[in-house]
Structure formats: structure tokens, C-alpha cells
C-alpha positions in Angstrom: -212.1 -16.5 168.6 -211.7 -20.0 170.1 -208.6 -20.5 168.0 -206.9 -17.4 169.5 -207.8 -18.5 173.0 -206.5 -22.0 172.3 -203.2 -20.5 171.0 -202.6 -18.1 173.9 -204.2 -19.9 176.8 -204.4 -23.6 175.7 -206.1 -25.2 178.7 -208.7 -22.4 179.0 -209.5 -22.7 175.3 -209.9 -26.4 175.6 -212.2 -26.0 178.6 -214.4 -23.5 176.9 -214.6 -25.8 173.8 -216.0 -28.6 176.1 -212.9 -30.8 176.3 -211.9 -31.1 180.0 -209.7 -34.2 179.6 -207.7 -32.5 176.9 -207.4 -29.5 179.0 -205.9 -31.5 181.9 -203.6 -33.3 179.4 -202.6 -29.9 178.1 -201.7 -28.7 181.6 -199.4 -31.7 182.0 -198.0 -31.1 178.6 -197.3 -27.5 179.6 -195.4 -28.5 182.7 -193.3 -31.0 180.7 -192.6 -28.6 177.9 -191.5 -25.8 180.3 -189.1 -28.2 182.0 -187.6 -29.6 178.7 -188.1 -26.3 176.9 -185.0 -25.0 178.7 -183.0 -27.3 176.6 -185.1 -27.4 173.4 -187.0 -24.0 173.1 -189.2 -25.3 170.3 -191.0 -27.5 172.8 -192.7 -24.4 174.2 -194.9 -24.3 171.1 -196.2 -27.9 171.6 -199.1 -27.2 174.1 -200.5 -24.4 171.8 -200.2 -26.6 168.8 -202.0 -29.5 170.6 -204.8 -27.2 171.6 -205.2 -25.8 168.1 -205.3 -29.2 166.6 -207.8 -30.6 169.1 -210.1 -27.6 168.7 -210.0 -27.9 165.0 -210.8 -31.6 165.1 -213.8 -31.0 167.5 -215.2 -28.2 165.2 -214.9 -30.4 162.1 -216.7 -33.2 164.0 -219.5 -30.9 164.9 -219.8 -29.6 161.3 -219.8 -33.2 160.0 -222.6 -34.2 162.4 -224.6 -31.1 161.3 -224.3 -32.1 157.6 -225.2 -35.8 158.3 -228.3 -34.6 160.3 -229.4 -32.3 157.5 -229.1 -35.1 155.0 -231.2 -37.4 157.3 -233.9 -34.7 157.6 -234.0 -33.4 154.1 -232.5 -36.2 152.0 -229.4 -36.0 149.8 -228.8 -33.0 147.6 -230.1 -33.2 143.9 -227.8 -35.2 141.6 -226.3 -37.1 144.5 -225.6 -40.7 143.4 -227.5 -43.3 145.5 
């Protein structure tokens, strides 16, 4: 659901994902892309792409931290080389 929100309303999606600085940067990016998007229409997709990439990176970082914490608590999985 956060991906849909990030694609349609990038700053709001970033804020709800806990990234206020990226949301402010995205607002600036939206203004610039709307101005230059009149000449190059593909630039209108840049803020949404930025939000999707940033949300994906943050979610992967959270998932990585959860795996590392599970390994610290329970040890490595069976057959894992030490």
C-alpha cells in the first residue's frame, strides 16, 4: 500500500514511511520537474520514481535489520559456514 501512495502522492508516501527530509526534497523535485516538465514531459515521472526507490530502500534496510537481529538472538541457521 505504501508503494501505491508513494507513486501517486510521493511526499505523503515518504512522510508516512518516516522520511521527512526525503519528503521535503521530493517537494522541491516536484516543483522543478513541473517547471522543466513543460519542455521534457518525462521529467514528470521523476518525483514518483524517487519516492518508490527511497521507500524500497528503507523497507529493505528494515528487513535486513530484522534478519541480523534474529541471527544475533537465535544464532545462524543450520549448515551456515562459520
